[in-house]
C-alpha angles and dihedrals in degrees: 000000000000131000087257090061100038106054111302142261105331095054089048095049090047093051090052093047092048088055092047092048100041093103090044125081094245099122098216132328124254139178094261094055117111111233086224090060096055093079095236125160117237090252088059091057090049088051091049091052090046094050095046090048092049095045094051099035096244101143104203095327097110092050092046089050094051091046098045118013092078106334108255136192099221090208088064093061125089114232086255094051089050090052091048094050089050090051088051090054092048091051094044120092111263094228096097147326111268111240095025120105116241111249 
């Protein structure tokens, strides 16, 4: 069963973050938690983005959205905001990322 079948983006993101923080003294991850406060290394945030992109068939669209529309420091987002941003990317047409010049 995939995240698409089992409840969507937030549960999938929370599951990944629970795995990434299991050795840290976080005590469970919720939608209001800031990604910056979870004690994750930058590589863990890259892993999170990559896993979400792969699970939802987004290619590089989520990463592009975070980099360009508007530029966002992922660590400044709550878990819920990250999930909402992902849902926006899923819902958006795949033709391009608004605000980014075509190459």
